[in-house]
Backbone bond lengths (Angstrom), bond angles and torsions (degrees), N, CA, C in turn:
res aa  C-N    CA-C-N  psi(-1)  N-CA   C-N-CA  omega(-1)  CA-C   N-CA-C  phi
1 X - - - 1.397 - - 1.521 116.82 -
2 X 1.333 114.98 -30.33 1.382 125.19 178.39 1.576 107.93 -66.96
3 X 1.243 114.12 -45.26 1.442 122.41 -176.86 1.709 108.79 -64.02
4 X 1.385 109.58 -39.42 1.475 113.63 175.70 1.550 113.52 -63.68
5 X 1.279 115.89 -43.78 1.510 125.22 173.47 1.612 109.90 -52.85
6 X 1.282 116.33 -49.97 1.349 120.09 174.79 1.525 113.55 -55.26
7 X 1.161 117.77 -52.66 1.490 123.84 175.44 1.608 109.18 -55.46
8 X 1.200 115.31 -45.07 1.621 118.73 -177.65 1.473 102.59 -65.30
9 X 1.337 124.34 -46.67 1.425 120.65 -178.08 1.508 113.75 -65.61
10 X 1.394 114.10 -33.36 1.448 116.92 179.06 1.557 110.14 -63.81
11 X 1.345 119.19 -30.56 1.477 123.53 -179.23 1.527 103.74 -75.34
12 X 1.319 123.08 -42.40 1.436 117.35 -176.28 1.547 110.68 -70.20
13 X 1.328 119.36 -27.85 1.480 120.21 178.32 1.548 106.59 -70.42
14 X 1.373 119.04 -37.63 1.418 120.96 175.48 1.579 112.21 -60.81
15 X 1.264 112.57 -43.02 1.516 114.49 177.65 1.508 111.30 -60.78
16 X 1.349 115.59 -38.89 1.450 116.38 -179.75 1.478 110.19 -78.96
17 X 1.181 123.09 -27.84 1.558 122.99 174.97 1.452 112.41 -67.24
18 X 1.332 119.17 -34.43 1.487 122.21 -178.19 1.660 110.62 -96.39
19 X 1.330 112.23 10.52 1.470 120.31 175.67 1.442 115.39 66.11
20 X 1.352 120.26 14.79 1.385 123.41 -173.43 1.518 102.81 -71.84
21 X 1.300 122.80 -40.61 1.435 125.68 177.01 1.512 111.61 -58.05
22 X 1.444 116.80 -7.31 1.460 116.38 179.10 1.497 109.75 -105.73
23 X 1.407 118.18 -59.40 1.412 124.52 -169.67 1.544 110.86 -77.56
24 X 1.205 118.64 -28.41 1.572 110.96 179.10 1.582 109.89 -71.11
25 X 1.377 117.70 -51.30 1.480 116.99 169.95 1.420 120.36 -47.14
26 X 1.383 113.20 -40.65 1.382 117.57 173.73 1.427 116.90 -60.68
27 X 1.424 115.98 -48.82 1.506 116.10 173.44 1.521 113.51 -56.07
28 X 1.334 123.69 -38.43 1.443 121.75 175.09 1.532 111.63 -66.72
29 X 1.179 116.14 -37.35 1.517 118.99 170.28 1.436 115.12 -53.76
30 X 1.380 113.79 -45.86 1.508 119.27 176.98 1.462 111.95 -66.08
31 X 1.233 119.56 -41.73 1.460 127.72 176.23 1.475 111.71 -61.53
32 X 1.374 118.29 -42.00 1.391 126.40 -176.72 1.500 108.15 -66.23
33 X 1.372 114.88 -39.55 1.506 116.88 -169.98 1.600 113.42 -92.77
34 X 1.367 111.75 -16.47 1.469 116.69 -170.56 1.558 107.55 -74.25
35 X 1.302 119.93 -41.50 1.483 118.82 -178.60 1.524 114.79 -64.65
36 X 1.291 123.15 -51.19 1.439 119.99 178.92 1.598 114.03 -63.24
37 X 1.441 111.40 -39.40 1.483 113.70 178.60 1.458 114.54 -67.97
38 X 1.380 113.17 -46.81 1.583 110.01 177.68 1.441 115.22 -70.08
39 X 1.342 120.09 -24.68 1.588 118.32 175.79 1.542 105.97 -73.91
40 X 1.269 119.26 -35.42 1.506 116.01 -177.20 1.567 111.18 -70.04
41 X 1.317 114.14 -43.27 1.491 118.48 -175.72 1.592 112.86 -93.76
42 X 1.304 115.36 12.68 1.414 113.81 -174.95 1.537 112.39 -68.68
43 X 1.267 122.55 -40.28 1.547 122.85 176.39 1.554 110.17 -57.41
44 X 1.272 113.92 -50.55 1.582 118.09 174.58 1.582 109.62 -54.48
45 X 1.394 114.15 -45.98 1.567 113.69 -176.99 1.535 110.53 -62.59
46 X 1.385 114.94 -42.70 1.499 116.95 -179.85 1.552 112.76 -65.33
47 X 1.377 113.67 -35.47 1.494 113.96 -179.98 1.454 113.54 -72.12
48 X 1.435 115.66 -27.79 1.507 114.56 -175.30 1.496 108.22 -91.83
49 X 1.319 119.73 -34.18 1.583 121.18 -173.77 1.489 107.96 -124.01
50 X 1.250 129.47 3.50 1.441 127.29 175.79 1.442 118.84 -67.53
51 X 1.362 117.65 -19.45 1.414 118.53 -171.78 1.452 116.27 64.80
52 X 1.237 121.20 29.23 1.469 126.90 177.30 1.392 113.06 -71.86
53 X 1.342 118.90 151.29 1.585 119.88 178.41 1.497 108.37 -68.41
54 X 1.262 113.76 156.27 1.581 122.31 -178.65 1.574 105.30 -61.27
55 X 1.309 112.24 139.15 1.426 117.62 179.31 1.485 118.90 83.73
56 X 1.354 116.60 -7.24 1.441 119.92 173.78 1.510 111.47 -60.13
57 X 1.226 116.64 143.45 1.495 126.19 178.61 1.516 110.74 -106.66
58 X 1.256 114.69 121.21 1.566 117.34 178.38 1.517 107.91 -99.59
59 X 1.362 114.53 118.54 1.433 122.13 178.83 1.486 111.86 -130.77
60 X 1.391 109.67 92.06 1.375 123.98 178.02 1.529 115.02 -97.54
61 X 1.277 119.02 116.78 1.581 116.20 -178.29 1.541 108.76 -57.62
62 X 1.240 115.43 134.78 1.551 123.55 -176.07 1.708 98.18 -76.41
63 X 1.326 115.77 124.24 1.438 115.81 176.70 1.521 111.64 -78.99
64 X 1.300 117.27 162.44 1.492 122.01 174.85 1.578 108.73 -72.64
65 X 1.313 112.13 166.62 1.437 117.21 173.88 1.377 117.43 -61.73
66 X 1.454 113.32 -39.09 1.567 117.35 -177.93 1.580 106.49 -77.20
67 X 1.305 121.33 -20.74 1.444 116.26 175.04 1.554 110.72 -75.05
68 X 1.304 121.55 -34.77 1.373 125.88 -179.22 1.594 105.72 -69.12
69 X 1.322 119.89 -37.59 1.484 119.48 -179.50 1.609 106.66 -72.08
70 X 1.294 112.60 -39.48 1.517 114.15 -177.82 1.601 107.77 -59.78
71 X 1.281 118.75 -38.58 1.548 122.77 178.15 1.497 106.07 -67.09
72 X 1.215 120.23 -36.53 1.561 128.14 175.49 1.566 107.48 -52.73
73 X 1.338 109.76 -54.85 1.486 116.45 -176.23 1.560 110.70 -59.88
74 X 1.352 112.83 -38.24 1.364 117.72 -176.34 1.513 113.05 -64.86
75 X 1.482 112.38 -36.09 1.569 117.55 175.52 1.517 106.43 -66.90
76 X 1.343 118.07 -46.52 1.493 115.35 175.50 1.465 116.48 -55.57
77 X 1.363 118.59 -35.71 1.396 121.52 175.73 1.461 117.75 -65.29
78 X 1.349 118.49 -23.37 1.492 124.93 179.29 1.557 107.96 -100.73
79 X 1.219 112.88 -74.23 1.587 121.24 -170.42 1.512 105.21 -70.24
80 X 1.351 124.47 -43.45 1.355 130.91 178.21 1.551 110.91 -52.56
81 X 1.303 116.81 -52.19 1.429 124.17 -179.84 1.472 109.92 -57.16
82 X 1.430 110.38 -51.21 1.404 114.62 -179.63 1.534 118.37 -57.33
83 X 1.240 112.73 -45.13 1.537 116.34 176.29 1.405 118.40 -63.21
84 X 1.374 116.99 -39.89 1.437 122.24 175.18 1.542 111.62 -71.24
85 X 1.215 124.59 -32.72 1.514 126.32 175.04 1.503 107.04 -69.79
86 X 1.440 125.47 -48.65 1.364 124.79 176.17 1.445 115.40 -61.08
87 X 1.310 117.82 -30.25 1.549 121.57 177.27 1.519 111.60 -75.81
88 X 1.291 115.89 -38.08 1.405 114.48 -171.25 1.682 116.85 -118.30
89 X 1.366 111.08 21.07 1.417 117.38 178.56 1.572 110.44 -70.42
90 X 1.162 120.62 -17.11 1.506 122.75 -177.06 1.518 114.64 -108.68
91 X 1.315 113.28 17.14 1.544 120.84 -171.27 1.659 107.51 -62.80
92 X 1.255 117.14 -31.06 1.486 117.63 173.17 1.510 109.12 -115.31
93 X 1.350 123.33 -48.40 1.454 124.12 -170.07 1.394 112.27 -53.66
94 X 1.429 115.26 -42.72 1.433 122.70 -175.80 1.585 112.40 -62.13
95 X 1.371 112.72 -35.47 1.485 114.24 176.22 1.478 115.05 -79.60
96 X 1.449 113.48 -26.31 1.489 117.89 174.55 1.576 110.77 -62.58
97 X 1.312 110.63 -49.48 1.417 125.76 -176.14 1.605 110.77 -62.02
98 X 1.374 117.48 -39.61 1.447 120.13 -176.83 1.560 109.38 -89.00
99 X 1.359 119.09 -10.02 1.536 119.94 178.18 1.564 110.02 88.20
100 X 1.377 120.03 7.20 1.461 121.92 173.75 1.496 109.65 -68.65
101 X 1.233 118.83 -43.13 1.477 123.32 176.86 1.468 116.26 -49.64
102 X 1.481 108.90 -47.88 1.478 114.14 -177.45 1.491 107.11 -61.71
103 X 1.407 118.44 -48.57 1.385 122.90 -171.78 1.490 108.88 -57.15
104 X 1.425 119.94 -47.63 1.490 124.55 -177.27 1.585 109.31 -61.83
105 X 1.368 118.98 -37.27 1.438 125.74 -173.86 1.532 113.31 -77.12
106 X 1.359 110.38 -12.83 1.535 113.49 177.70 1.521 113.35 -91.44
107 X 1.363 117.99 5.70 1.412 123.04 -176.44 1.592 117.06 -58.70
108 X 1.337 121.70 -46.14 1.393 127.94 2.13 1.548 115.86 -84.47
109 X 1.317 119.46 155.13 1.398 120.93 169.92 1.413 106.18 -130.64
110 X 1.524 121.19 131.71 1.416 125.39 177.55 1.377 115.12 -60.00
111 X 1.251 116.65 141.47 1.508 127.52 -176.09 1.598 105.42 -58.85
112 X 1.401 111.72 -44.07 1.423 119.08 177.42 1.634 111.07 -55.57
113 X 1.243 122.65 -46.18 1.383 123.64 -173.88 1.552 111.29 -78.08
114 X 1.376 117.47 -28.92 1.399 120.97 177.07 1.576 108.53 -65.73
115 X 1.340 118.59 -51.15 1.442 123.05 -176.16 1.625 112.97 -69.15
116 X 1.281 111.00 -41.72 1.496 114.07 -171.32 1.501 108.26 -72.54
117 X 1.432 118.04 -31.49 1.412 122.86 176.53 1.632 108.95 -64.62
118 X 1.137 116.91 -43.44 1.499 126.29 174.87 1.568 105.86 -61.13
119 X 1.224 118.89 -51.73 1.467 120.84 -179.25 1.441 106.42 -61.00
120 X 1.211 135.05 -47.84 1.430 138.27 -174.23 1.620 105.31 -63.75
121 X 1.435 115.32 -42.26 1.462 112.70 -172.06 1.533 106.82 -71.84
122 X 1.336 119.51 -40.21 1.548 120.11 -179.98 1.490 111.56 -64.40
123 X 1.504 114.72 -42.27 1.417 112.54 177.99 1.420 115.75 -57.53
124 X 1.397 116.24 -47.71 1.403 127.82 175.73 1.548 109.70 -49.59
125 X 1.214 115.93 -50.55 1.529 126.12 -178.52 1.496 106.27 -59.29
126 X 1.277 114.72 -47.84 1.540 119.86 -176.09 1.480 113.04 -65.29
127 X 1.453 118.03 -47.33 1.426 115.51 179.15 1.549 115.51 -70.35
128 X 1.338 118.90 -24.80 1.391 116.20 -179.98 1.521 105.02 -78.60
129 X 1.425 127.18 -40.48 1.319 124.66 178.98 1.673 110.65 -59.75
130 X 1.307 113.01 -40.12 1.447 120.94 -179.54 1.545 109.87 -61.68
131 X 1.390 111.72 -50.66 1.486 120.42 179.52 1.599 115.68 -54.56
132 X 1.368 110.59 -37.14 1.489 118.09 -174.00 1.479 102.75 -77.53
133 X 1.336 128.02 -45.35 1.331 129.58 -177.94 1.536 115.34 -66.74
134 X 1.356 108.56 -42.14 1.604 111.08 -178.60 1.382 108.63 -82.30
135 X 1.317 126.47 -24.06 1.425 130.37 174.91 1.568 107.45 -65.99
136 X 1.292 115.63 -43.79 1.554 114.43 177.21 1.482 114.58 -66.26
137 X 1.400 113.14 -34.32 1.374 122.80 177.48 1.606 114.21 -57.50
138 X 1.435 107.04 -47.10 1.549 118.77 174.13 1.515 109.00 -58.77
139 X 1.316 119.65 -45.22 1.308 124.09 -175.13 1.689 113.50 -59.43
140 X 1.331 112.06 -52.15 1.398 115.37 179.34 1.476 114.48 -75.82
141 X 1.436 121.70 -24.17 1.354 119.87 168.39 1.457 119.29 -65.19
142 X 1.367 112.48 -40.45 1.506 116.60 176.98 1.566 104.57 -71.15
143 X 1.207 121.34 -29.40 1.529 118.51 -176.85 1.596 113.99 -76.50
144 X 1.451 112.66 -37.66 1.384 117.57 -176.48 1.495 118.44 -97.06
145 X 1.355 111.26 -23.03 1.520 116.97 -172.60 1.520 105.31 -126.96
146 X 1.368 125.03 -161.63 1.393 123.15 174.38 1.579 111.93 -79.65
147 X 1.267 112.27 154.37 1.463 119.45 -175.56 1.539 112.45 -67.65
148 X 1.231 110.02 141.09 1.607 119.39 173.57 1.412 111.73 -106.00
149 X 1.276 120.04 132.84 1.467 125.32 -179.50 1.464 113.48 -55.96
150 X 1.377 116.88 138.48 1.334 117.94 177.04 1.554 119.74 -66.36
151 X 1.191 114.51 -21.14 1.544 129.80 -179.58 1.629 101.88 -73.37
152 X 1.223 119.35 -42.91 1.524 120.12 -176.70 1.540 108.69 -76.93
153 X 1.370 115.49 -40.43 1.392 118.07 179.01 1.564 112.49 -59.50
154 X 1.374 112.61 -45.09 1.546 122.34 -176.10 1.558 107.05 -61.16
155 X 1.421 115.18 -46.01 1.432 118.97 -175.61 1.473 115.17 -61.21
156 X 1.423 109.57 -47.70 1.421 118.80 178.40 1.574 113.47 -62.46
157 X 1.352 113.24 -36.18 1.454 117.41 179.86 1.593 105.35 -69.96
158 X 1.194 120.64 -43.72 1.465 123.55 -177.69 1.534 108.28 -57.44
159 X 1.253 117.62 -57.43 1.467 122.20 -175.13 1.462 115.34 -62.73
160 X 1.447 111.32 -39.90 1.490 110.16 178.07 1.557 111.74 -72.05
161 X 1.309 111.32 -28.76 1.608 114.71 173.90 1.463 110.06 -65.98
162 X 1.251 120.59 -38.26 1.403 121.62 179.54 1.615 108.86 -61.73
163 X 1.291 118.36 -41.31 1.349 123.19 178.68 1.529 113.26 -61.18
164 X 1.361 112.98 -43.25 1.558 119.19 177.70 1.447 105.29 -69.12
165 X 1.306 123.36 -30.85 1.431 121.76 177.19 1.570 108.27 -58.81
166 X 1.343 117.95 -50.02 1.542 117.16 176.97 1.460 110.94 -64.20
167 X 1.316 120.70 -37.05 1.552 124.55 172.59 1.539 115.40 -50.21
168 X 1.373 109.49 -52.38 1.406 116.46 -178.80 1.661 112.00 -73.76
169 X 1.337 115.44 -26.32 1.602 115.97 164.70 1.342 116.34 -65.05
170 X 1.327 117.62 -32.99 1.497 118.29 176.43 1.592 109.88 -72.44
171 X 1.302 113.58 -34.92 1.561 116.99 176.60 1.535 106.58 -64.27
172 X 1.223 115.12 -51.55 1.560 118.83 174.62 1.451 114.51 -47.35
173 X 1.404 117.40 -54.36 1.331 124.33 -174.81 1.603 109.19 -54.97
174 X 1.474 114.60 -51.01 1.513 109.21 -177.24 1.513 111.34 -74.05
175 X 1.268 120.21 -23.55 1.480 117.21 179.81 1.638 103.85 -73.57
176 X 1.228 126.35 -27.09 1.377 128.02 169.79 1.397 121.60 -66.20
177 X 1.307 116.70 -43.77 1.491 122.47 175.95 1.521 118.26 -88.91
178 X 1.262 122.03 -8.37 1.369 125.32 -177.32 1.580 107.39 -126.28
179 X 1.304 114.97 135.82 1.428 119.33 -178.76 1.556 113.89 -84.39
180 X 1.350 113.34 -29.29 1.419 113.32 -179.80 1.435 113.77 -88.58
181 X 1.390 112.23 122.04 1.415 121.89 -171.93 1.526 116.48 -53.08
182 X 1.462 110.50 -46.51 1.407 116.67 177.92 1.556 118.50 -57.05
183 X 1.389 103.71 -48.51 1.468 113.05 -179.07 1.561 110.56 -59.36
184 X 1.385 118.02 -41.78 1.409 120.05 176.56 1.544 112.48 -55.75
185 X 1.306 110.59 -49.54 1.559 116.67 177.12 1.505 111.70 -54.02
186 X 1.455 116.99 -47.58 1.429 116.67 -174.15 1.575 107.57 -68.95
187 X 1.300 120.07 -43.79 1.524 114.71 178.33 1.523 113.95 -63.27
188 X 1.378 117.83 -33.93 1.345 119.32 -179.76 1.462 109.52 -68.99
189 X 1.289 122.01 -48.07 1.513 121.29 176.85 1.499 111.36 -65.47
190 X 1.249 121.53 -36.12 1.486 122.98 174.51 1.464 111.64 -58.63
191 X 1.382 120.89 -48.88 1.443 126.97 -174.69 1.686 101.60 -66.94
192 X 1.195 121.01 -43.12 1.460 118.82 -177.30 1.547 108.29 -62.91
193 X 1.414 112.92 -47.02 1.375 117.08 -173.77 1.630 109.69 -67.76
194 X 1.323 117.99 -26.24 1.443 119.83 -177.42 1.606 103.66 -76.20
195 X 1.314 119.26 -44.62 1.526 122.06 -179.80 1.404 106.19 -58.22
196 X 1.361 121.98 -46.44 1.496 122.05 -173.63 1.532 109.32 -65.66
197 X 1.408 119.94 -45.73 1.435 122.32 -172.66 1.556 107.67 -69.64
198 X 1.404 124.40 -35.53 1.257 122.65 -178.29 1.524 110.98 -70.53
199 X 1.390 115.51 -33.59 1.458 120.93 -176.85 1.597 106.80 -75.34
200 X 1.335 120.59 -31.02 1.493 119.59 -176.99 1.482 106.87 -86.76
201 X 1.426 120.50 -27.88 1.439 122.82 -173.78 1.527 114.77 -82.18
202 X 1.446 112.30 -30.11 1.535 117.36 -170.53 1.607 96.40 -134.93
203 X 1.221 123.29 69.38 1.521 119.42 177.20 1.339 118.12 -65.35
204 X 1.463 117.49 -26.86 1.507 115.26 175.64 1.521 113.17 -75.93
205 X 1.233 118.05 -29.37 1.450 119.14 177.35 1.522 113.43 -79.01
206 X 1.387 115.09 -32.09 1.470 118.14 -176.38 1.514 110.98 -117.86
207 X 1.337 115.02 45.05 1.426 120.28 178.02 1.525 112.04 -67.58
208 X 1.447 111.27 -15.62 1.469 111.19 -176.41 1.551 110.68 -100.11
209 X 1.376 115.81 3.11 1.497 116.82 -175.77 1.452 114.81 -65.54
210 X 1.422 113.66 146.43 1.345 110.82 178.15 1.475 123.36 -64.50
211 X 1.441 107.95 -16.82 1.597 115.47 175.10 1.607 110.39 -62.10
212 X 1.402 112.95 -17.37 1.449 108.92 -176.76 1.550 109.04 -76.13
213 X 1.276 121.06 -10.84 1.486 120.63 173.85 1.415 114.35 -57.72
214 X 1.339 118.75 -37.59 1.449 118.00 -179.48 1.676 104.64 -68.43
215 X 1.306 118.80 -39.81 1.518 118.20 176.07 1.530 109.39 -65.18
216 X 1.249 119.71 -39.66 1.568 124.23 176.23 1.632 107.15 -53.53
217 X 1.444 118.47 -45.91 1.353 120.58 -172.07 1.560 107.11 -71.29
218 X 1.442 116.32 -34.31 1.469 115.30 177.59 1.526 112.10 -69.29
219 X 1.260 112.60 -39.28 1.601 114.81 -173.85 1.509 104.42 -71.22
220 X 1.408 124.83 -35.42 1.399 121.90 -179.89 1.564 108.91 -64.26
221 X 1.340 114.63 -37.25 1.398 122.40 -173.94 1.598 106.09 -67.56
222 X 1.344 118.25 -44.47 1.529 122.29 -167.31 1.533 108.99 -85.74
223 X 1.411 111.84 -37.51 1.482 116.93 -165.65 1.547 110.85 -111.77
224 X 1.288 113.25 -21.64 1.443 120.42 -173.02 1.486 115.65 84.03
225 X 1.369 114.14 -1.84 1.510 120.44 174.35 1.498 109.34 -134.86
226 X 1.359 116.16 144.74 1.365 124.13 179.26 1.424 121.94 -88.96
227 X 1.244 121.58 -158.99 1.507 123.56 172.66 1.449 112.55 -65.68
228 X 1.316 108.79 149.15 1.520 113.59 177.41 1.537 112.97 -75.92
229 X 1.250 115.71 -27.98 1.517 124.70 174.35 1.577 113.92 -96.34
230 X 1.324 108.49 51.02 1.467 114.17 -166.63 1.610 104.76 -79.93
231 X 1.206 124.31 -38.72 1.494 125.19 -177.16 1.528 109.36 -62.79
232 X 1.344 130.20 -40.63 1.481 125.59 -174.32 1.558 101.74 -71.29
233 X 1.288 117.34 -36.54 1.588 117.64 178.82 1.517 109.78 -61.89
234 X 1.265 119.72 -53.80 1.473 122.63 174.81 1.493 115.90 -50.90
235 X 1.364 115.05 -51.87 1.449 114.84 -178.77 1.503 111.76 -68.60
236 X 1.380 119.83 -35.75 1.503 114.31 173.07 1.467 112.93 -67.54
237 X 1.302 125.52 -25.79 1.396 125.81 177.68 1.587 110.93 -69.11
238 X 1.349 111.00 -47.27 1.419 117.71 -178.55 1.521 114.12 -69.69
239 X 1.329 119.32 -36.38 1.468 125.35 172.98 1.574 106.85 -64.35
240 X 1.358 115.99 -41.12 1.390 119.12 -174.99 1.633 113.23 -66.53
241 X 1.389 110.62 -38.46 1.506 117.76 172.73 1.502 110.43 -62.17
242 X 1.302 119.54 -48.15 1.370 123.77 -167.95 1.564 106.18 -78.30
243 X 1.293 120.00 -33.16 1.476 120.01 -177.95 1.583 110.32 -74.12
244 X 1.296 112.48 -38.64 1.543 119.47 -178.48 1.617 105.78 -67.96
245 X 1.315 117.27 -39.91 1.588 114.61 175.85 1.533 112.82 -66.85
246 X 1.360 116.38 -35.47 1.446 114.71 -177.07 1.484 110.21 -76.23
247 X 1.418 116.54 -35.85 1.405 119.43 174.11 1.534 116.33 -59.50
248 X 1.325 108.41 -43.27 1.515 117.66 -179.09 1.515 111.01 -62.41
249 X 1.353 116.74 -42.14 1.464 123.16 172.72 1.419 114.35 -57.89
250 X 1.344 116.07 -44.95 1.484 120.47 -173.40 1.510 106.10 -69.90
251 X 1.416 113.79 -53.52 1.526 111.96 -177.52 1.495 114.60 -60.05
252 X 1.353 117.47 -42.00 1.401 120.71 177.59 1.387 121.40 -57.35
253 X 1.404 116.67 -39.30 1.511 122.58 172.43 1.388 111.99 -59.14
254 X 1.436 118.63 -46.05 1.513 116.60 176.04 1.569 117.12 -66.60
255 X 1.446 112.19 -36.20 1.486 110.98 -177.97 1.555 112.16 -69.66
256 X 1.395 112.11 -33.70 1.550 113.78 -179.37 1.541 112.64 -69.82
257 X 1.429 112.24 -20.71 1.528 110.69 -179.51 1.567 106.03 -88.30
258 X 1.353 123.05 -23.19 1.421 117.43 -176.44 1.492 114.21 -106.98
259 X 1.256 117.86 -19.11 1.647 125.64 177.26 1.527 110.73 -65.44
């Protein structure tokens, strides 16, 4: 356990040294504040800079607080995923390519401890970044629009964070099995996009898909109730996280022995 904690702390130090603990949360804070602020001031922005003819009346329906937060989650699902993937795509592949991984594993360090410590570090990183951004979105939404219940906010935060956990596990998986950082990022984003497209295009066939967690988070936020088929979605997500981790450990063990 002590060895695992040392590896976990090492990953946190690396994230600080690369300023990822600074710029990624800042990006999430900007994303979290941009939707409520831009939505609230949109009529004024259009009036001042929209080039509308004199006398034109701008009548934009005021969204509810839950609608504003739902749009914020959509932004996190697009730009947030992209930012996290670009920030963490070299979490293993960069160390393999530079030889750092081989040095660490000669200590000896179990492959299981090496990869699970990395996974725990990036998941902690992801949840904190999401919490900061979504928390700021909640603050501005309650300030500028109608208040959203803390229960709905927390439930949507938890389920969307669980979806991001799977997303980051996919990123770690490809970073583990591929040495080229760019290729790992491309494959990870392609897999995430494929899962999302299949889930949205064929909802009846893929009602169990982990990508439905993002929809569940939005429904809980807007309606107070989530998906009817929530249990299969949750189980597929958990099995996906565990399976990808075990698969990454098995493949990485073999690759390190033969590369």
